[in-house]
C-alpha positions as CSV (number, residue, x, y, z in Angstrom):
1,M,8.1,-11.3,-24.4
2,G,4.8,-11.9,-22.5
3,I,4.7,-12.7,-18.7
4,S,5.2,-16.0,-17.5
5,L,2.2,-18.1,-16.4
6,E,3.4,-17.9,-12.9
7,T,3.6,-14.4,-12.8
8,Q,-0.3,-14.2,-14.7
9,A,-1.6,-16.7,-11.8
10,Y,0.2,-14.8,-9.0
11,E,-1.3,-11.5,-10.2
12,G,-4.6,-12.9,-10.8
13,I,-5.0,-14.5,-7.3
14,K,-3.3,-11.3,-5.6
15,K,-5.8,-9.3,-7.2
16,A,-8.7,-11.3,-6.1
17,I,-7.3,-10.8,-2.4
18,L,-6.6,-7.2,-2.5
19,T,-10.3,-6.5,-4.1
20,K,-11.7,-8.8,-1.5
21,E,-13.1,-11.1,-4.3
22,L,-11.5,-13.5,-2.1
23,K,-12.7,-12.7,1.5
24,P,-10.6,-12.7,4.7
25,G,-10.4,-16.4,6.1
26,E,-11.8,-18.0,2.5
27,K,-10.1,-21.0,1.3
28,V,-7.7,-20.7,-1.7
29,S,-7.8,-23.9,-4.0
30,Q,-4.9,-24.7,-6.2
31,N,-7.3,-27.1,-8.4
32,D,-9.8,-24.1,-8.1
33,W,-7.1,-21.9,-9.6
34,V,-6.0,-24.3,-12.2
35,E,-9.4,-24.7,-13.5
36,K,-10.4,-20.9,-13.4
37,L,-7.1,-19.9,-14.9
38,K,-6.8,-22.8,-17.4
39,I,-3.2,-23.3,-17.0
40,S,-1.4,-26.2,-15.4
41,R,-0.4,-27.1,-11.7
42,T,3.0,-25.8,-11.4
43,P,2.6,-22.0,-12.2
44,V,-0.4,-21.9,-9.8
45,R,1.5,-23.7,-7.2
46,D,4.7,-21.5,-7.5
47,A,2.1,-18.4,-7.6
48,L,0.4,-19.5,-4.3
49,K,3.6,-20.1,-2.6
50,R,4.8,-16.6,-3.5
51,L,1.7,-15.2,-2.2
52,E,2.3,-17.3,1.2
53,N,6.0,-15.7,1.4
54,E,4.3,-12.3,1.2
55,G,1.9,-13.1,4.0
56,L,-1.5,-12.9,1.8
57,I,-2.5,-16.6,2.5
58,I,-1.5,-19.4,5.0
59,R,-1.2,-22.9,3.8
60,D,-3.8,-25.4,5.2
61,T,-2.6,-28.7,3.3
62,E,-0.6,-29.3,0.1
63,R,-3.2,-27.9,-2.3
64,L,-5.1,-25.7,0.0
65,W,-4.5,-22.2,1.6
66,H,-6.6,-19.5,3.0
67,V,-6.6,-15.9,2.9
68,Y,-5.0,-14.4,5.7
69,T,-7.0,-12.3,8.1
70,L,-5.4,-9.1,9.4
71,T,-6.1,-7.9,13.1
72,L,-5.7,-4.5,14.6
73,E,-2.5,-5.5,16.0
74,D,-1.2,-6.4,12.4
75,V,-2.2,-2.8,11.5
76,H,0.2,-1.3,14.2
77,Q,2.9,-3.7,13.7
78,M,2.6,-2.7,9.8
79,F,3.0,1.0,10.3
80,D,5.9,0.5,12.7
81,V,7.7,-1.0,9.7
82,R,6.3,1.8,7.3
83,E,7.2,4.4,9.8
84,S,10.9,3.1,10.1
85,V,11.2,2.1,6.3
86,E,9.4,5.0,4.6
87,G,10.9,7.6,7.0
88,Y,14.3,6.6,6.0
89,L,13.3,6.6,2.1
90,A,12.2,10.1,2.8
91,F,15.7,10.8,4.1
92,L,17.4,9.3,1.1
93,A,15.1,11.1,-1.2
94,A,15.8,14.3,0.2
95,Q,19.5,13.7,-0.2
96,N,19.2,12.6,-3.8
97,F,16.4,14.9,-4.9
98,T,17.2,16.5,-8.1
99,D,15.6,19.3,-10.3
100,A,13.7,16.9,-12.1
101,H,12.2,15.3,-8.8
102,T,11.5,19.1,-7.8
103,K,9.5,19.6,-10.8
104,T,7.6,16.3,-10.5
105,A,6.8,16.8,-7.0
106,R,5.6,20.3,-7.5
107,G,3.1,19.0,-10.3
108,I,2.1,16.2,-8.2
109,I,1.2,18.6,-5.1
110,K,-0.6,21.0,-7.5
111,A,-3.1,18.3,-8.7
112,M,-3.5,17.5,-5.2
113,E,-4.5,20.8,-4.2
114,M,-7.1,20.9,-7.5
115,Y,-8.5,17.5,-6.4
116,A,-8.8,18.6,-2.6
117,E,-10.6,21.8,-3.6
118,K,-13.1,19.7,-5.6
119,K,-13.4,17.1,-2.6
120,D,-12.3,14.3,-5.2
121,H,-10.8,11.6,-3.0
122,D,-10.4,9.3,-6.1
123,G,-8.2,12.0,-7.9
124,F,-6.4,12.7,-4.6
125,D,-5.5,9.3,-3.9
126,R,-4.1,8.6,-7.2
127,E,-1.6,11.7,-6.9
128,N,-0.8,10.6,-3.4
129,I,0.3,7.2,-4.8
130,K,2.2,8.9,-7.3
131,F,3.9,11.3,-4.5
132,H,5.1,8.3,-2.4
133,A,6.2,6.5,-5.5
134,L,8.4,9.5,-6.6
135,I,10.0,9.5,-3.0
136,N,10.9,5.8,-3.3
137,Q,12.1,6.3,-6.8
138,A,14.3,9.3,-5.8
139,A,15.6,7.3,-2.6
140,G,17.2,4.6,-5.0
141,N,17.1,1.5,-2.6
142,P,15.2,-1.3,-4.5
143,Y,15.5,-3.5,-1.1
144,M,13.6,-1.0,1.1
145,I,11.3,-0.5,-1.7
146,D,10.3,-4.2,-1.9
147,I,9.8,-4.5,1.7
148,I,7.5,-1.5,1.7
149,S,5.8,-2.6,-1.2
150,H,4.6,-5.8,0.4
151,V,3.6,-4.2,3.3
152,N,1.3,-1.7,1.7
153,D,-0.2,-4.4,-0.3
154,R,-1.7,-5.9,3.0
155,I,-2.5,-2.7,4.2
156,N,-4.6,-1.8,0.9
157,R,-6.7,-4.4,1.4
158,L,-8.0,-2.6,4.6
159,R,-8.8,0.7,2.9
160,P,-12.7,0.8,2.1
161,H,-13.5,2.3,-1.3
162,G,-15.8,5.4,-0.8
163,V,-15.3,5.8,2.8
164,H,-13.8,8.9,4.1
165,L,-13.5,10.7,7.4
166,E,-14.0,14.6,7.2
167,G,-10.9,16.7,7.1
168,R,-8.3,13.9,6.3
169,M,-7.8,15.0,2.8
170,G,-6.7,18.6,3.6
171,Q,-4.5,17.3,6.4
172,A,-2.7,14.9,4.2
173,L,-2.2,17.4,1.6
174,E,-0.6,19.8,4.2
175,E,1.7,17.1,5.2
176,N,2.8,16.0,1.7
177,K,3.4,19.4,0.9
178,N,5.9,20.0,3.9
179,I,7.5,16.6,3.1
180,A,7.9,18.1,-0.5
181,E,9.3,21.2,0.2
182,A,11.8,19.4,2.9
183,M,13.0,17.2,0.2
184,I,13.4,20.0,-2.3
185,A,15.6,21.9,0.3
186,H,17.7,18.8,0.7
187,D,16.8,19.0,4.5
188,K,17.4,15.1,5.0
189,E,16.1,15.1,8.7
190,S,13.1,17.0,8.2
191,A,12.0,14.9,5.5
192,E,12.3,11.9,7.5
193,S,10.8,13.3,10.6
194,L,7.7,14.8,8.5
195,Q,7.4,11.4,6.6
196,R,7.1,9.7,10.0
197,N,4.6,12.2,11.4
198,H,2.5,11.9,8.1
199,L,2.4,7.9,8.6
200,R,1.4,8.4,12.2
201,S,-1.7,10.4,10.9
202,S,-2.3,7.7,8.4
203,R,-2.3,5.0,11.2
204,K,-4.7,7.1,13.3
205,Y,-6.9,7.6,10.4
206,L,-7.1,3.9,9.3
207,L,-7.7,2.9,12.8
208,L,-10.6,5.5,13.2
209,L,-12.1,4.0,9.9
210,L,-11.7,0.2,11.1
211,T,-13.0,0.7,14.6
212,Q,-15.6,3.3,13.9
213,I,-17.0,2.0,10.4
214,I,-15.9,-1.2,9.4
215,I,-15.8,-3.3,12.5
216,P,-19.3,-2.1,13.8
217,F,-20.9,-2.9,10.5
218,M,-19.1,-5.4,8.6
219,G,-17.3,-7.1,11.7
220,S,-13.6,-7.7,12.8
221,E,-12.4,-9.9,10.1
222,F,-10.6,-7.8,7.6
């Protein structure tokens, strides 16, 4: 059974927002997407309502929205949520970590080390996503995972492709290695504390990128 028309519309519009095909503040017209996707109004309208509920767009009129423009205050608030929720997810993951999780975690860390040595940021980022997905899977709380998924979708809009600060990859590698070892040892408190510290580093890194590179050269709307 294929995915519904509403899901097709939702994924198509969401991808356009996250890849910045639709720019911050840009209008999102129901009629335009009906024409673009060649489907009826109802699934497009329902998809836009879902995206509105997730905070990616804001309604202007019955058939017109615009892409939400993020601010530095939004970044701080989103990382406050990440630190609280993902910290506790690491606590739960350490509690539930199995031999299979351990094998997977060590494989991911080994791949991270390889990519870090090669200075391959794209490869490292892919493994980093796998590592945090493993934490979420081991934690086993779908409601918390759903919350953090929506927050991360917004944060990922801010990450400029191909732009990196020197030293961050090596720092992130060490942070993730320490989190992995705490989970393998079932040290719940350390896993949570290390995950929170990792997210504080991620917040600092992203804010540096935004304030030193993105805003000076591309403006404050992101």
